[in-house]
N, C-alpha and C positions, 0 to 999 in steps of 0.2 A: 490478514483481516478477512479471509473467506468466512462466510456466515450462512446460517440457516435461520429463517424467521417464519413463525407460524402463529395463528391466533384462532381462538374458539372458546367454547364453554368448557372449563376444566375444574376438577376438584381433586384433592389429594396430591399425590406425588407425580412429578413429571420427570421421567428418567430417559436419558440418552445412553445408548451403548456405543462406545467409540473404540476403535482399534488404532493404535499408533505404533510405528516401528521404533520410536524414541520418545523421550519426554516431550509432551506437548501441553500447552496451557490454553485456557479458554476464558473469555469474559461473557457473562450472561446479563442481559437486560430484561427486566420484567416491567411491562407497561411503560417502557421508555426510561426506566430508572436502572442505573448500573448496580449490580449486586456486588457486595464487598468481597465475597469469596472468589478466590482464584482457582478454577477447576483444572485438575491435572489428569492426564491419561498417559499410560505407557503399557504397551501390550493391549489386552482387551479389558475394558473397564466400564461398568455401569455408573453413570454420573447422575446423582439426584440433583437436578438443577433448580427445582422449585417445589414448594409444597403449598397448595391453596386450600384455605378454609372455605367451606360452602361451595356453591357452584356458580361461578361468575365468568364473565367474559374477560379474557386476558390475552396479551400479546407477548410472545417470548422470542428473544433473539439471542443466538449463541455465536460468538465471534472468535475465531482462532487468533491467538496472540503472536504465534511464531511463524517464521518464513518457511517456504517450501524447501529451501536448501538444507534445512536442519532435519525435518522429519515429514513423513506422510501420514495423515490421519484420515480415517474413513468412518463415516457415520453408518452404523449397522442397523440400529432399531431406535424407534421413538415410542415410548409407552406413556399414555395418558388415560385418565378416566374422564370421559366426556366426549365431545366431538369437535372437529376442526372445521373451519370455514375454508373457502377458497384462499389461495395464497395471497398475502398482503400485496396491495398495489405498489408499483414502482414509485419512488419519490419523484418530485417534479424535475430535479436536476440530476445529472450524472457526470462525474469527473473520473478521469483515468490518469493514473500516476505511473511514471516509468523511472526507476531509480536503482540505487545500490543500498548500502547499509544506512545511509542518511535518511532514506525513505522507509526502509523496513524496520527502523527503530532499534537497530542493534545497540545493546547496552544501555538503553534509555532509562531503565528502572534500577540500574546498578550504581555503584560508586567506583571511583578510579582504582581502588584496591581489589576489586572483584576480578577473578581469573578468566574473564572473557578473552579470547573466543572459545576456551575449553569447555564452557558450560553455557552455551548461548541462550537456551530458552529461559533460564532462571532470570536473566537480566534483560529480556526483550518483551515488549508489549506493544503490538501494532495499534491497539486501540488507544494508545497514548502517543502515537506518532503525529507529526504535523499534518500528514495526509489525511488520516482518519479524523482528527480534530477539526480540520477545515471543512470536510464534507458534513460532519455533524452540525457544525455551526451554520451551514447553508441548508440544512435539512435535505442533503443530497445523498444519492447512492454513489458508491465508489468501486473502482477496481484498482488494486495496488500491485503492479507488476514490478517487483523489486527483489534483489538478492544481494546479500552482503558479498563484497569482493569482486562483483562483476564490473566490467568496464564497457564503455560504448565501443571501444576499438580494441583494447588490450585487457588491462586489469589483472586479477590474481587467478583467473581460470584460463583454461586452454582456448576458450572460445569467447567471442564478444556477445554483447547483450542480445541481439536479435537471434543468435543461434539458439538460445534457450527459450525466448519468449515469443518466437514465431510458431512454437509448438502448442498444441492443445494442452498437453501436460508433459513437460520434458522429463518428469519423474517416471512416467508410465510408458513412454514410447516416443516415436518420431512423427506422429500424425500432425500434419500442418494445420494451424488454426485457420478456420474458414470464417470470413467476415459476414457471409450471407445470413441475414436474420439477427446479427449481433446488434446490440443497442449502441447507438452512436453517441459518444461523449459530447457534452456541451463544451467542455474544456479538457485539453490534455496538458499535463504538467510533467516536464522532464527535468530530472536532476541527476545527471551522469557526468563523470569526468574525474572524480577524486582518485579512483583506482587506476585510471589511465596514467595520471600524472605520478602516482606512487611508484609505478614500475617503468615509466618512461613512455612517452607518446609523442609522435610528430604531429605537426599541424596538418599534414596531408591525411594521416590516419584519422585524426579527430574530426576534421571537417567532413571528410568523405563518409564516415560511419554515421555522423550526425545527420547528414542529408538523407542517408539511406533510411534512418529511423523515421524522420519526418515524412518522407515520401511513402514509407510503408503504412503509416497511420492514415495519411490523407487519401492515398490511392485505395487502401483497404476499405475504408468507410465511404469512399467516393464522395467526400465532402471536405472542404477546407476548414477542418476543425481548428479553432483557435488554440495556439500552442504557447504555453508559458515556459520558457527555458530558464531554469533557476541555476544560479552559480554563486560561488564564493568570490571574495575580493582578491583575485590573483593579480590583476593588473597586467601591465607590460604586454608581452606578445599574446597572452591568452585573451586579453580584452580585444585585440585585433582579430583573433580567430573568431570570436563570437560575433563581432561586428560584421565580418565577412559572411558568416552564416545568416545573420539577420538580413543583410542586404540581398542575399540570394533569394529570400522569400518575400522581399518587399517590405520588410520591417513591420511595424504595427499596422500599416495600411493593408498589408497582406496577411494579417492575423498572426504575426509572429512577434512575441514579446520577450524581452530580456528582463529578468528580475534578479538583482543582486541581494543577497541576504547573508547573515552571519551563519556560523557553523555551530559553535558551542559557547556563544557569548554569555549565556545565562547559566552555565554550569556544565560539568563533565560527568558522564556516567561511566559504565564499564568499558574497558578497551579504548579509552580516550575518545569515546563518541559522545554526542550531545545527550544531555539528560532530559527529563520530561520538561523542565522549565525552558530549556532551549527549544524543544519541539513546540511548546506553546507559543513562544515568541516568534518562531518561524511561521506558525499557523496564522498568527495575528498579522504578520507582514504580508503573507499571501492573501489573506482575506481583504485587507485594505487595498492591495493592488488590484484584485479582481473587481472590487467596487469602484475604485478610482478610474479604471479603464472601461467601466460599463460592460463587462463581459457576461453578465447575467441579467435577465429581465427582472 
């Protein structure tokens, strides 16, 4: 859900030139309204994302639908007729999400018979993920740090979550992310663990890496950012692991919240993952929880 947003007086065509090393898809919003067209780039492509009649003020937002693990896309040029204003202001709230395929919306616009993960981008739209839907409902900005297959301790990759997401861009190099000057989230939402359990994970691994992530967030921003730790209904020992994690940070009094929610209770997309209806239901659960706990002004 990486995005570019701009506004100004424009007429005629608005054209973005994008290069992508594999299939990538984008959602466009014009004056707050989602455009029906799903824009695609592979290689170098000029995308005509809007055509305006007359010369009027407009706001344009372009949001990437696919996760970084699949492809890397670069914006090369923006062509308009007219002139732009200063960058749009930040929205009042800012949420940061940390997760795996359940957050990156793997398979959400597909059906169970679709051949994901062999053709990931066709069946993935981050702008219809629970994370993006929640921030839109709150009129918030968001950062979605998520990658299918990653685990907080183990998962389907050689490394754990923070190995990738402590980098400025793990696709381009090993430069460590610097928190100085970074916008501090009003809420951090974590949803990690499914891939750890899929490949086997011990309590010590899970709890240790979970603490490492929470400490990384809070020490980096130098603030006790409220954290919502989302999880499925595993019960048994896992519930005790989460309780131990919660108690370590003082529970809700310490700004650490546990939220249980369904996975694909409202339908299945490609690769056995939640479809859009399930993401919408998850978003509603998260929104109600945020309001219930008075986590925003």
